[in-house]
All heavy atoms as an XYZ file, in Angstrom:
859
protein
N      -8.172      0.853    -26.404
C      -8.473      0.666    -24.981
C      -7.254      1.167    -24.210
O      -6.108      0.925    -24.550
C      -8.771     -0.827    -24.699
C      -9.192     -1.061    -23.287
S      -9.708     -2.769    -22.964
C     -11.424     -2.582    -23.305
N      -7.578      1.715    -23.100
C      -6.548      2.277    -22.187
C      -5.613      1.187    -21.671
O      -6.105      0.112    -21.264
C      -7.203      3.004    -21.084
C      -6.262      3.635    -20.047
C      -7.079      4.314    -18.957
C      -6.136      4.763    -17.841
N      -6.861      5.348    -16.739
N      -4.317      1.459    -21.650
C      -3.377      0.493    -21.054
C      -3.340      0.674    -19.552
O      -3.207      1.796    -19.062
C      -1.948      0.734    -21.687
C      -1.990      0.432    -23.167
C      -0.925     -0.154    -20.979
C      -0.671      0.765    -23.893
N      -3.543     -0.448    -18.867
C      -3.636     -0.394    -17.435
C      -2.222     -0.584    -16.785
O      -1.466     -1.397    -17.260
C      -4.561     -1.459    -16.865
C      -5.973     -1.382    -17.408
C      -6.770     -2.580    -16.957
C      -6.652     -0.103    -16.970
N      -1.919      0.118    -15.718
C      -0.695      0.014    -14.994
C      -0.717     -1.217    -14.123
O      -1.643     -1.421    -13.281
C      -0.431      1.287    -14.206
C       0.794      1.138    -13.237
C       2.051      1.168    -13.719
C       0.587      0.913    -11.900
C       3.146      1.023    -12.893
C       1.663      0.707    -11.049
C       2.945      0.833    -11.518
N       0.319     -2.052    -14.212
C       0.574     -3.176    -13.322
C       2.013     -3.029    -12.876
O       2.930     -3.030    -13.740
C       0.365     -4.474    -13.974
C      -1.032     -4.734    -14.402
N      -1.534     -4.370    -15.645
C      -2.076     -5.396    -13.790
C      -2.817     -4.712    -15.728
N      -3.141     -5.338    -14.612
N       2.313     -2.959    -11.620
C       3.736     -2.834    -11.222
C       4.458     -4.129    -11.521
O       3.914     -5.213    -11.479
C       3.651     -2.606     -9.705
C       2.341     -3.203     -9.269
C       1.439     -2.983    -10.433
N       5.762     -4.012    -11.882
C       6.627     -5.165    -12.024
C       6.715     -5.844    -10.703
O       6.605     -5.261     -9.681
C       7.985     -4.748    -12.501
C       8.004     -4.255    -13.963
O       7.136     -4.715    -14.729
O       8.877     -3.453    -14.348
N       7.027     -7.140    -10.749
C       7.150     -7.910     -9.504
C       8.154     -7.259     -8.501
O       7.840     -7.120     -7.368
C       7.684     -9.293     -9.816
C       7.913    -10.215     -8.532
C       8.526    -11.498     -8.825
N       7.532    -12.418     -9.425
C       7.799    -13.648     -9.682
N       8.996    -14.201     -9.423
N       6.898    -14.416    -10.194
N       9.276     -6.810     -9.034
C      10.269     -6.181     -8.142
C       9.828     -4.854     -7.525
O      10.377     -4.434     -6.556
C      11.559     -5.978     -8.899
C      11.499     -4.973    -10.042
C      12.855     -4.789    -10.725
C      12.775     -3.959    -11.941
N      12.036     -2.722    -11.809
N       8.788     -4.272     -8.088
C       8.314     -2.916     -7.671
C       7.080     -3.063     -6.699
O       6.629     -2.046     -6.162
C       7.922     -2.060     -8.824
C       9.101     -1.701     -9.684
O      10.238     -1.617     -9.147
O       8.950     -1.553    -10.913
N       6.616     -4.253     -6.463
C       5.525     -4.439     -5.484
C       5.970     -4.210     -4.095
O       6.999     -4.820     -3.669
C       4.886     -5.867     -5.651
C       4.301     -6.043     -7.050
C       3.784     -6.054     -4.591
C       3.811     -7.456     -7.337
N       5.331     -3.327     -3.390
C       5.784     -2.916     -2.021
C       4.787     -3.533     -1.006
O       3.566     -3.553     -1.183
C       5.741     -1.407     -1.890
C       6.688     -0.698     -2.813
C       8.115     -1.037     -2.522
O       8.527     -1.040     -1.369
N       8.871     -1.356     -3.571
N       5.358     -4.040      0.070
C       4.565     -4.641      1.113
C       3.527     -3.676      1.726
O       2.361     -4.037      1.913
C       5.459     -5.195      2.272
C       4.750     -5.857      3.415
C       3.919     -7.061      2.923
C       5.761     -6.291      4.500
N       3.920     -2.443      1.960
C       2.974     -1.451      2.463
C       1.785     -1.252      1.576
O       0.600     -1.137      2.038
C       3.671     -0.104      2.741
N       2.027     -1.209      0.254
C       0.904     -1.053     -0.715
C       0.011     -2.247     -0.701
O      -1.211     -2.131     -0.800
C       1.473     -0.839     -2.134
O       2.234      0.339     -2.159
N       0.572     -3.444     -0.648
C      -0.218     -4.701     -0.632
C      -1.056     -4.728      0.614
O      -2.292     -4.976      0.541
C       0.679     -5.932     -0.721
C      -0.099     -7.193     -0.483
C       1.415     -6.001     -2.073
N      -0.506     -4.442      1.745
C      -1.251     -4.477      3.012
C      -2.348     -3.380      3.035
O      -3.466     -3.613      3.559
C      -0.313     -4.335      4.215
C       0.614     -5.553      4.421
C       1.568     -5.277      5.566
C      -0.151     -6.799      4.602
N      -2.047     -2.226      2.497
C      -3.031     -1.173      2.430
C      -4.189     -1.606      1.525
O      -5.380     -1.479      1.910
C      -2.429      0.110      1.802
C      -3.499      1.154      1.543
C      -4.132      1.857      2.586
C      -3.923      1.374      0.264
C      -5.099      2.768      2.305
C      -4.973      2.264      0.020
C      -5.564      2.954      1.046
O      -6.553      3.868      0.794
N      -3.905     -2.216      0.345
C      -4.942     -2.674     -0.509
C      -5.727     -3.767      0.126
O      -7.016     -3.789     -0.100
C      -4.275     -3.207     -1.827
N      -5.210     -4.581      0.935
C      -5.939     -5.650      1.584
C      -6.627     -5.227      2.885
O      -7.311     -6.013      3.522
C      -5.012     -6.860      1.884
C      -4.452     -7.548      0.637
C      -3.395     -8.580      1.063
C      -5.548     -8.107     -0.192
N      -6.449     -3.953      3.291
C      -6.974     -3.542      4.585
C      -8.474     -3.102      4.481
O      -9.067     -2.946      5.505
C      -6.162     -2.319      5.091
O      -6.366     -1.198      4.239
N      -8.915     -2.951      3.286
C     -10.391     -2.549      3.134
C     -11.238     -3.824      3.008
O     -10.915     -4.734      2.243
C     -10.520     -1.757      1.883
C     -11.917     -1.256      1.683
O     -12.260     -0.144      2.217
O     -12.753     -1.975      1.045
N     -12.385     -3.873      3.730
C     -13.211     -5.069      3.679
C     -13.743     -5.437      2.287
O     -13.831     -6.616      1.945
C     -14.404     -4.694      4.616
C     -13.884     -3.611      5.464
C     -12.851     -2.868      4.688
N     -14.100     -4.464      1.461
C     -14.596     -4.732      0.147
C     -13.441     -5.334     -0.732
O     -13.669     -6.346     -1.376
C     -15.130     -3.431     -0.530
C     -16.340     -2.872      0.220
C     -15.410     -3.666     -2.017
C     -17.587     -3.684      0.047
N     -12.256     -4.749     -0.651
C     -11.145     -5.267     -1.439
C     -10.758     -6.679     -0.995
O     -10.503     -7.556     -1.812
C      -9.997     -4.293     -1.391
C     -10.276     -2.939     -2.104
C      -9.035     -2.058     -2.285
N      -8.481     -1.608     -1.090
C      -8.674     -0.352     -0.610
N      -9.430      0.511     -1.289
N      -8.078      0.007      0.516
N     -10.780     -6.818      0.297
C     -10.436     -8.151      0.862
C     -11.468     -9.187      0.426
O     -11.134    -10.322      0.077
C     -10.315     -8.091      2.347
C      -9.712     -9.252      3.117
C      -8.347     -9.673      2.480
C      -9.525     -8.948      4.551
N     -12.718     -8.810      0.376
C     -13.765     -9.707     -0.051
C     -13.610    -10.105     -1.524
O     -13.685    -11.246     -1.897
C     -15.131     -9.015      0.098
O     -16.134     -9.722     -0.489
N     -13.218     -9.117     -2.365
C     -12.917     -9.368     -3.783
C     -11.769    -10.332     -3.917
O     -11.866    -11.320     -4.736
C     -12.693     -8.003     -4.542
C     -12.059     -8.272     -5.885
C     -13.931     -7.181     -4.645
N     -10.687    -10.123     -3.205
C      -9.496    -10.968     -3.338
C      -9.852    -12.375     -2.855
O      -9.462    -13.357     -3.478
C      -8.343    -10.368     -2.508
C      -7.239    -11.331     -2.389
C      -7.840     -9.099     -3.191
N     -10.653    -12.487     -1.821
C     -11.042    -13.770     -1.264
C     -11.880    -14.541     -2.337
O     -11.711    -15.716     -2.553
C     -11.816    -13.639      0.014
O     -12.263    -14.880      0.463
N     -12.724    -13.814     -2.936
C     -13.668    -14.415     -3.972
C     -12.834    -14.886     -5.165
O     -13.089    -16.021     -5.656
C     -14.684    -13.339     -4.405
C     -15.839    -13.964     -5.128
O     -16.056    -15.169     -5.030
O     -16.615    -13.179     -5.810
N     -11.883    -14.090     -5.612
C     -11.002    -14.565     -6.691
C     -10.179    -15.780     -6.264
O      -9.989    -16.759     -7.025
C     -10.033    -13.459     -7.147
C     -10.896    -12.288     -7.765
C      -9.115    -13.935     -8.238
C     -10.097    -11.026     -8.009
N      -9.679    -15.738     -5.038
C      -8.899    -16.869     -4.486
C      -9.699    -18.156     -4.486
O      -9.226    -19.238     -4.849
C      -8.414    -16.517     -3.033
C      -7.536    -17.538     -2.450
N      -7.994    -18.361     -1.443
C      -6.270    -17.903     -2.697
C      -7.047    -19.175     -1.037
N      -6.004    -18.960     -1.829
N     -10.975    -18.070     -4.093
C     -11.800    -19.268     -4.007
C     -12.286    -19.773     -5.322
O     -12.383    -20.937     -5.573
C     -13.050    -18.964     -3.143
C     -12.803    -18.804     -1.685
C     -14.094    -18.430     -0.986
C     -13.908    -18.025      0.421
N     -15.173    -17.570      1.024
N     -12.607    -18.816     -6.273
C     -13.319    -19.148     -7.499
C     -12.479    -18.963     -8.805
O     -13.025    -19.235     -9.850
C     -14.613    -18.356     -7.580
C     -15.528    -18.610     -6.396
O     -15.750    -19.778     -6.044
N     -15.983    -17.583     -5.776
N     -11.314    -18.496     -8.666
C     -10.492    -18.243     -9.845
C     -10.849    -16.901    -10.494
O     -11.574    -16.113     -9.925
N     -10.223    -16.639    -11.646
C     -10.375    -15.336    -12.258
C     -11.818    -15.004    -12.557
O     -12.593    -15.957    -12.819
C      -9.459    -15.177    -13.483
C      -9.816    -16.065    -14.681
C      -8.913    -15.822    -15.860
O      -7.820    -15.236    -15.685
O      -9.298    -16.291    -16.968
N     -12.131    -13.707    -12.521
C     -13.530    -13.266    -12.689
C     -13.593    -11.922    -13.346
O     -12.674    -11.103    -13.270
C     -14.226    -13.115    -11.290
C     -14.266    -14.475    -10.590
C     -15.055    -14.348     -9.278
O     -16.018    -13.670     -9.212
N     -14.580    -15.027     -8.259
N     -14.797    -11.708    -13.953
C     -14.996    -10.385    -14.593
C     -15.217     -9.345    -13.490
O     -15.711     -9.696    -12.429
C     -16.216    -10.491    -15.460
N     -14.843     -8.127    -13.771
C     -14.980     -7.044    -12.832
C     -16.472     -6.856    -12.309
O     -16.729     -6.466    -11.193
C     -14.555     -5.729    -13.391
S     -12.774     -5.639    -13.641
N     -17.408     -7.164    -13.217
C     -18.800     -6.907    -12.866
C     -19.443     -8.104    -12.166
O     -20.640     -8.131    -11.949
C     -19.626     -6.550    -14.133
C     -19.638     -7.608    -15.166
O     -19.014     -8.654    -15.003
N     -20.325     -7.366    -16.245
N     -18.710     -9.143    -11.846
C     -19.256    -10.375    -11.248
C     -19.355    -10.329     -9.754
O     -19.971    -11.190     -9.145
C     -18.452    -11.585    -11.711
O     -17.182    -11.567    -11.107
N     -18.782     -9.318     -9.138
C     -18.777     -9.258     -7.666
C     -20.063     -8.618     -7.135
O     -20.487     -7.602     -7.622
C     -17.522     -8.427     -7.188
C     -16.263     -9.032     -7.658
C     -15.575     -8.452     -8.705
C     -15.727    -10.192     -7.111
C     -14.361     -9.027     -9.198
C     -14.542    -10.772     -7.588
C     -13.870    -10.119     -8.582
N     -20.597     -9.279     -6.112
C     -21.838     -8.771     -5.493
C     -21.461     -7.922     -4.270
O     -21.084     -8.494     -3.258
C     -22.788     -9.898     -5.130
C     -23.125    -10.663     -6.424
C     -24.064     -9.358     -4.459
C     -23.911    -11.952     -6.146
N     -21.416     -6.598     -4.457
C     -21.044     -5.688     -3.348
C     -22.017     -4.556     -3.301
O     -22.554     -4.109     -4.385
C     -19.629     -5.217     -3.511
C     -18.572     -6.324     -3.338
C     -19.399     -4.601     -4.900
N     -22.330     -4.045     -2.111
C     -23.299     -2.997     -1.938
C     -22.702     -1.558     -2.137
O     -22.911     -0.697     -1.288
C     -23.754     -3.142     -0.480
C     -22.526     -3.664      0.214
C     -21.806     -4.532     -0.797
N     -22.033     -1.378     -3.263
C     -21.394     -0.060     -3.486
C     -21.633      0.331     -4.986
O     -21.971     -0.523     -5.786
C     -19.868     -0.089     -3.186
C     -19.161     -1.156     -4.035
C     -19.595     -0.273     -1.725
C     -17.648     -1.174     -3.888
N     -21.451      1.624     -5.248
C     -21.617      2.135     -6.596
C     -20.498      1.587     -7.544
O     -19.406      1.261     -7.091
C     -21.540      3.629     -6.583
N     -20.870      1.545     -8.816
C     -19.893      1.050     -9.798
C     -18.608      1.815     -9.781
O     -17.474      1.228     -9.920
C     -20.545      1.032    -11.166
C     -19.754      0.419    -12.290
C     -20.515      0.497    -13.618
C     -19.669     -0.044    -14.706
N     -20.353     -0.025    -16.007
N     -18.709      3.143     -9.660
C     -17.470      4.012     -9.610
C     -16.653      3.690     -8.355
O     -15.393      3.690     -8.484
C     -17.843      5.446     -9.673
O     -18.628      5.815     -8.499
N     -17.236      3.415     -7.265
C     -16.489      3.052     -6.036
C     -15.800      1.651     -6.227
O     -14.647      1.516     -5.857
C     -17.437      3.030     -4.856
O     -18.095      4.296     -4.749
C     -16.642      2.721     -3.551
N     -16.477      0.801     -6.885
C     -15.868     -0.566     -7.160
C     -14.735     -0.376     -8.059
O     -13.659     -1.036     -7.841
C     -16.937     -1.460     -7.768
C     -16.444     -2.876     -7.926
S     -16.072     -3.616     -6.342
C     -15.643     -5.285     -6.805
N     -14.806      0.466     -9.065
C     -13.701      0.723     -9.968
C     -12.471      1.264     -9.191
O     -11.351      0.845     -9.465
C     -14.099      1.701    -11.014
O     -15.043      1.197    -11.915
N     -12.728      2.085     -8.245
C     -11.648      2.609     -7.366
C     -10.985      1.485     -6.620
O      -9.762      1.390     -6.537
C     -12.176      3.701     -6.423
C     -11.202      3.958     -5.288
N     -10.079      4.723     -5.459
C     -11.236      3.600     -3.977
C      -9.451      4.797     -4.322
N     -10.104      4.154     -3.421
N     -11.762      0.606     -6.038
C     -11.266     -0.514     -5.242
C     -10.388     -1.430     -6.124
O      -9.289     -1.903     -5.754
C     -12.338     -1.344     -4.579
C     -12.930     -0.596     -3.393
N     -12.169     -0.210     -2.267
C     -14.235     -0.275     -3.094
C     -12.962      0.356     -1.414
N     -14.226      0.358     -1.859
N     -10.899     -1.716     -7.363
C     -10.204     -2.588     -8.231
C      -8.883     -1.976     -8.718
O      -7.864     -2.683     -8.853
C     -11.087     -3.037     -9.408
C     -12.338     -3.799     -9.038
C     -13.189     -4.088    -10.276
C     -11.997     -5.070     -8.295
N      -8.941     -0.700     -8.956
C      -7.665      0.032     -9.326
C      -6.671     -0.024     -8.212
O      -5.433     -0.251     -8.483
C      -7.965      1.446     -9.713
C      -6.738      2.205    -10.244
C      -7.015      3.667    -10.641
N      -7.285      4.409     -9.440
C      -8.377      5.104     -9.217
N      -9.396      5.143    -10.115
N      -8.477      5.852     -8.093
N      -7.076      0.147     -6.986
C      -6.200      0.065     -5.809
C      -5.535     -1.282     -5.747
O      -4.324     -1.364     -5.548
C      -6.991      0.403     -4.515
O      -7.530      1.714     -4.619
C      -6.066      0.323     -3.308
N      -6.300     -2.322     -5.957
C      -5.749     -3.727     -5.911
C      -4.734     -3.891     -7.062
O      -3.657     -4.488     -6.862
C      -6.872     -4.733     -6.025
C      -7.728     -4.885     -4.778
C      -8.977     -5.748     -5.062
C      -6.911     -5.516     -3.605
N      -5.125     -3.455     -8.230
C      -4.199     -3.586     -9.381
C      -2.932     -2.799     -9.278
O      -1.809     -3.308     -9.440
C      -4.972     -3.138    -10.622
C      -4.146     -3.229    -11.939
C      -4.955     -2.855    -13.201
N      -5.822     -1.705    -13.085
C      -5.403     -0.455    -13.132
N      -4.192     -0.138    -13.345
N      -6.295      0.516    -13.017
N      -3.026     -1.575     -8.835
C      -1.835     -0.722     -8.714
C      -0.940     -1.177     -7.554
O       0.259     -0.887     -7.534
C      -2.228      0.759     -8.559
C      -2.785      1.276     -9.884
C      -3.223      2.712     -9.817
O      -3.282      3.315     -8.741
O      -3.625      3.238    -10.916
N      -1.494     -1.875     -6.590
C      -0.703     -2.440     -5.472
C       0.043     -3.716     -5.872
O       0.937     -4.154     -5.195
C      -1.551     -2.668     -4.248
N      -0.422     -4.284     -6.997
C       0.197     -5.533     -7.420
C      -0.540     -6.790     -6.912
O      -0.007     -7.895     -7.061
N      -1.730     -6.669     -6.405
C      -2.435     -7.787     -5.843
C      -3.187     -8.569     -6.974
O      -3.275     -9.769     -6.938
C      -3.441     -7.350     -4.745
C      -4.243     -8.507     -4.214
C      -2.622     -6.600     -3.588
N      -3.733     -7.834     -7.899
C      -4.465     -8.442     -9.013
C      -3.874     -8.022    -10.338
O      -3.263     -6.967    -10.438
C      -6.019     -8.151     -8.939
C      -6.619     -8.624     -7.670
C      -6.295     -6.693     -9.149
N      -4.200     -8.818    -11.334
C      -3.869     -8.519    -12.732
C      -5.195     -8.363    -13.458
O      -6.075     -9.167    -13.261
C      -2.997     -9.557    -13.370
C      -2.616     -9.247    -14.762
N      -3.349     -9.679    -15.832
C      -1.603     -8.504    -15.230
C      -2.771     -9.215    -16.941
N      -1.741     -8.457    -16.618
N      -5.308     -7.377    -14.260
C      -6.517     -7.122    -15.043
C      -6.228     -7.247    -16.508
O      -5.239     -6.669    -16.965
C      -7.033     -5.686    -14.758
O      -7.237     -5.515    -13.358
C      -8.382     -5.445    -15.486
N      -6.998     -8.042    -17.204
C      -6.788     -8.170    -18.632
C      -8.071     -7.950    -19.387
O      -9.171     -8.248    -18.839
C      -6.184     -9.551    -19.029
C      -7.102    -10.715    -18.789
C      -6.491    -12.040    -19.260
N      -7.296    -13.173    -18.810
C      -8.334    -13.614    -19.452
N      -8.718    -13.046    -20.602
N      -9.006    -14.656    -19.029
N      -8.014     -7.388    -20.565
C      -9.231     -7.189    -21.347
C      -9.609     -8.513    -22.118
O      -8.728     -9.204    -22.596
C      -8.963     -6.091    -22.360
N     -10.923     -8.733    -22.115
C     -11.459     -9.871    -22.865
C     -12.726     -9.379    -23.507
O     -13.781     -9.353    -22.849
C     -11.682    -11.043    -21.913
C     -12.239    -12.288    -22.596
N     -11.433    -13.083    -23.408
C     -13.484    -12.865    -22.670
C     -12.112    -14.069    -23.890
N     -13.415    -13.958    -23.467
N     -12.573     -8.937    -24.689
C     -13.692     -8.292    -25.431
C     -14.039     -6.999    -24.686
O     -13.148     -6.157    -24.551
N     -15.246     -6.848    -24.237
C     -15.609     -5.635    -23.543
C     -15.523     -5.750    -22.048
O     -15.785     -4.796    -21.348
C     -17.088     -5.251    -23.872
O     -17.965     -6.326    -23.496
C     -17.279     -4.938    -25.328
N     -15.122     -6.956    -21.557
C     -15.009     -7.159    -20.112
C     -13.551     -7.052    -19.720
O     -12.635     -7.213    -20.505
C     -15.546     -8.555    -19.751
C     -17.006     -8.660    -19.905
C     -17.530     -9.989    -19.305
O     -16.816    -10.980    -19.450
N     -18.648     -9.953    -18.634
N     -13.409     -6.830    -18.388
C     -12.082     -6.870    -17.836
C     -12.095     -8.040    -16.821
O     -12.977     -8.142    -15.978
C     -11.729     -5.568    -17.139
C     -11.689     -4.437    -18.134
C     -10.958     -3.289    -17.690
N     -10.989     -2.294    -18.739
C      -9.925     -1.565    -19.039
N      -8.841     -1.670    -18.364
N     -10.064     -0.667    -19.966
N     -11.052     -8.907    -16.912
C     -11.004    -10.082    -16.142
C      -9.878     -9.900    -15.102
O      -8.791     -9.545    -15.438
C     -10.685    -11.324    -17.005
C     -11.684    -11.458    -18.180
C     -10.654    -12.606    -16.181
C     -13.137    -11.622    -17.795
N     -10.228    -10.246    -13.858
C      -9.247    -10.124    -12.731
C      -8.743    -11.507    -12.326
O      -9.513    -12.445    -12.247
C      -9.908     -9.501    -11.484
C     -10.419     -8.081    -11.639
C     -11.188     -7.725    -10.374
C      -9.256     -7.171    -11.772
N      -7.438    -11.515    -12.060
C      -6.824    -12.734    -11.489
C      -5.870    -12.273    -10.392
O      -5.329    -11.146    -10.480
C      -6.157    -13.548    -12.582
O      -5.086    -12.782    -13.225
N      -5.622    -13.157     -9.429
C      -4.659    -12.840     -8.373
C      -3.233    -13.016     -8.897
O      -2.940    -13.934     -9.685
C      -4.839    -13.784     -7.182
C      -5.983    -13.492     -6.276
C      -6.042    -14.497     -5.132
C      -5.989    -12.078     -5.757
N      -2.337    -12.183     -8.418
C      -0.945    -12.317     -8.765
C      -0.226    -13.081     -7.666
O       0.760    -12.688     -7.083
C      -0.296    -10.920     -8.921
C      -0.884    -10.120    -10.109
C      -0.237     -8.762    -10.303
N       1.154     -8.888    -10.570
C       1.993     -7.852    -10.777
N       1.506     -6.602    -10.724
N       3.254     -8.041    -11.021
N      -0.760    -14.245     -7.428
C      -0.316    -15.116     -6.338
C       1.202    -15.373     -6.435
O       1.983    -15.270     -5.475
C      -1.097    -16.394     -6.310
O      -2.510    -16.120     -6.273
C      -0.750    -17.275     -5.135
N       1.635    -15.767     -7.648
C       3.048    -16.147     -7.840
C       3.950    -14.937     -7.509
O       4.997    -15.082     -6.840
C       3.279    -16.632     -9.280
C       4.698    -17.191     -9.512
C       4.792    -17.710    -10.941
O       3.972    -18.431    -11.362
O       5.825    -17.304    -11.575
N       3.576    -13.741     -8.024
C       4.399    -12.575     -7.745
C       4.353    -12.203     -6.274
O       5.437    -11.859     -5.735
C       3.884    -11.374     -8.552
C       4.093    -11.543    -10.097
O       5.055    -12.293    -10.432
O       3.381    -10.909    -10.820
N       3.225    -12.284     -5.638
C       3.159    -11.902     -4.247
C       3.891    -12.905     -3.390
O       4.579    -12.527     -2.398
C       1.672    -11.826     -3.780
C       0.950    -10.637     -4.384
C      -0.558    -10.724     -4.075
C       1.454     -9.343     -3.836
N       3.853    -14.203     -3.682
C       4.565    -15.235     -2.921
C       6.047    -15.092     -3.121
O       6.870    -15.374     -2.195
C       4.104    -16.608     -3.263
C       2.718    -16.894     -2.634
O       2.334    -16.271     -1.606
N       1.997    -17.814     -3.192
N       6.485    -14.681     -4.316
C       7.894    -14.471     -4.587
C       8.492    -13.295     -3.767
O       9.547    -13.318     -3.246
C       8.146    -14.269     -6.072
N       7.687    -12.205     -3.646
C       8.100    -11.018     -2.942
C       7.935    -11.134     -1.456
O       8.827    -10.770     -0.691
C       7.297     -9.795     -3.414
C       7.601     -9.304     -4.822
C       8.909     -8.550     -4.933
N       8.752     -7.282     -4.224
C       9.740     -6.669     -3.587
N      10.927     -7.129     -3.575
N       9.501     -5.497     -3.019
N       6.773    -11.644     -1.047
C       6.465    -11.741      0.395
C       5.859    -13.099      0.688
O       4.645    -13.259      0.789
C       5.460    -10.608      0.724
C       5.773     -9.328      0.136
C       4.976     -8.749     -0.874
C       6.869     -8.573      0.546
C       5.358     -7.562     -1.451
C       7.209     -7.372     -0.005
C       6.420     -6.871     -1.030
N       6.684    -14.122      0.854
C       6.197    -15.522      1.025
C       5.244    -15.653      2.205
O       5.533    -15.172      3.337
C       7.522    -16.300      1.314
C       8.596    -15.485      0.674
C       8.167    -14.014      0.893
N       4.077    -16.206      1.948
C       3.097    -16.481      2.953
C       2.164    -15.355      3.395
O       1.206    -15.615      4.017
N       2.466    -14.155      2.874
C       1.609    -13.028      3.312
C       0.201    -13.130      2.849
O      -0.767    -13.055      3.567
C       2.236    -11.643      2.911
C       1.256    -10.489      3.134
C       3.514    -11.382      3.663
N       0.045    -13.381      1.566
C      -1.322    -13.492      0.971
C      -2.076    -14.658      1.607
O      -3.209    -14.453      1.986
C      -1.242    -13.656     -0.526
C      -2.592    -13.712     -1.267
C      -3.365    -12.424     -1.059
C      -2.397    -13.959     -2.745
N      -1.449    -15.783      1.744
C      -2.120    -16.948      2.351
C      -2.528    -16.645      3.788
O      -3.595    -17.031      4.249
C      -1.198    -18.164      2.342
C      -1.117    -18.729      0.886
O      -1.967    -18.520      0.058
O      -0.083    -19.421      0.698
N      -1.676    -15.978      4.514
C      -1.956    -15.680      5.975
C      -3.174    -14.730      6.055
O      -4.043    -14.896      6.874
C      -0.752    -14.987      6.643
O       0.308    -15.918      6.697
N      -3.162    -13.689      5.222
C      -4.246    -12.707      5.263
C      -5.564    -13.339      4.876
O      -6.594    -13.191      5.535
C      -3.954    -11.455      4.367
C      -5.173    -10.598      4.176
C      -2.775    -10.688      4.927
N      -5.538    -14.128      3.804
C      -6.743    -14.802      3.348
C      -7.237    -15.854      4.319
O      -8.471    -15.970      4.531
C      -6.544    -15.425      1.931
C      -6.416    -14.416      0.785
C      -6.079    -15.075     -0.507
C      -7.735    -13.617      0.642
N      -6.351    -16.601      4.922
C      -6.724    -17.603      5.936
C      -7.411    -16.929      7.126
O      -8.486    -17.383      7.616
C      -5.512    -18.378      6.418
O      -5.038    -19.154      5.406
N      -6.854    -15.793      7.594
C      -7.498    -15.104      8.699
C      -8.776    -14.556      8.319
O      -9.802    -14.615      9.079
C      -6.520    -13.963      9.171
N      -8.906    -13.944      7.141
C     -10.185    -13.377      6.660
C     -11.238    -14.455      6.524
O     -12.386    -14.327      7.003
C      -9.966    -12.712      5.320
C     -11.284    -12.177      4.680
C     -11.951    -11.109      5.262
C     -11.823    -12.874      3.610
C     -13.131    -10.652      4.691
C     -13.020    -12.398      3.085
C     -13.660    -11.335      3.575
O     -14.880    -10.864      3.063
N     -10.903    -15.554      5.844
C     -11.859    -16.591      5.643
C     -12.244    -17.293      6.917
O     -13.415    -17.768      6.984
C     -11.354    -17.570      4.569
C     -11.319    -16.895      3.171
C     -10.466    -17.665      2.142
O      -9.915    -18.756      2.397
O     -10.320    -17.092      1.005
N     -11.362    -17.477      7.866
C     -11.765    -17.988      9.138
C     -12.765    -17.041      9.896
O     -13.618    -17.516     10.553
C     -10.508    -18.204     10.047
N     -12.598    -15.784      9.723
C     -13.449    -14.816     10.359
C     -14.786    -14.779      9.687
O     -15.775    -14.312     10.340
N     -14.967    -15.174      8.438
C     -16.211    -15.194      7.758
C     -17.158    -16.301      8.296
O     -18.359    -16.235      8.103
C     -15.982    -15.519      6.296
C     -15.568    -14.363      5.461
C     -15.576    -14.677      4.002
O     -15.320    -15.837      3.639
O     -15.804    -13.698      3.206
N     -16.561    -17.304      8.915
C     -17.310    -18.437      9.333
C     -17.330    -18.571     10.904
O     -16.629    -19.428     11.442
C     -16.780    -19.725      8.695
C     -16.794    -19.595      7.207
C     -15.865    -20.639      6.573
O     -15.303    -21.478      7.208
N     -15.689    -20.500      5.277
N     -18.103    -17.747     11.590
C     -18.026    -17.753     13.057
C     -18.455    -19.153     13.646
O     -18.020    -19.489     14.741
C     -19.019    -16.669     13.493
C     -19.752    -16.304     12.261
C     -19.018    -16.775     11.085
N     -19.310    -19.921     12.993
C     -19.698    -21.262     13.557
C     -18.476    -22.154     13.695
O     -18.525    -23.010     14.545
C     -20.785    -21.873     12.690
C     -20.390    -22.262     11.283
C     -20.531    -21.147     10.243
O     -20.944    -20.018     10.653
O     -20.219    -21.367      9.118
N     -17.447    -22.032     12.888
C     -16.254    -22.820     12.992
C     -15.499    -22.546     14.338
O     -14.764    -23.356     14.796
C     -15.356    -22.626     11.782
N     -15.692    -21.341     14.872
C     -14.994    -20.959     16.099
C     -15.741    -21.328     17.325
O     -15.199    -21.271     18.399
C     -14.743    -19.416     16.027
C     -13.978    -18.860     14.890
C     -13.938    -17.373     14.943
C     -12.570    -19.444     14.883
N     -16.972    -21.736     17.225
C     -17.837    -22.037     18.406
C     -17.553    -23.433     19.015
O     -18.097    -23.749     20.060
C     -19.307    -21.902     18.043
C     -19.693    -20.467     17.731
C     -21.139    -20.311     17.252
O     -21.845    -21.390     17.336
O     -21.530    -19.227     16.893
N     -16.806    -24.251     18.344
C     -16.548    -25.613     18.916
C     -15.754    -25.634     20.134
O     -14.985    -24.896     20.521
C     -15.896    -26.446     17.809
C     -16.777    -26.699     16.643
C     -16.131    -27.604     15.619
O     -15.224    -28.363     15.965
O     -16.595    -27.590     14.517
């Protein structure tokens, strides 16, 4: 099986992380992992082709946002929360809080 590139903690760049989180599909995937824990690559319900999803997941992995590991024939994704918080304290939490608050417009109507 092909060895996947994951940047070392010290090599994770803020611009790459923010770019990876700037796409709605990728942000949705990260939010889903944040809420539900690690997941298989094929478990996300998104209205895009499998090849496009692979591109999004590679972007997240190469930016250092997620870690991908092989489990049999599946690839399992988990957030690199500890690494991201060590490099950029609070960034992931801030982005996810803003995204998740935006997902629930009824909470803003009060």
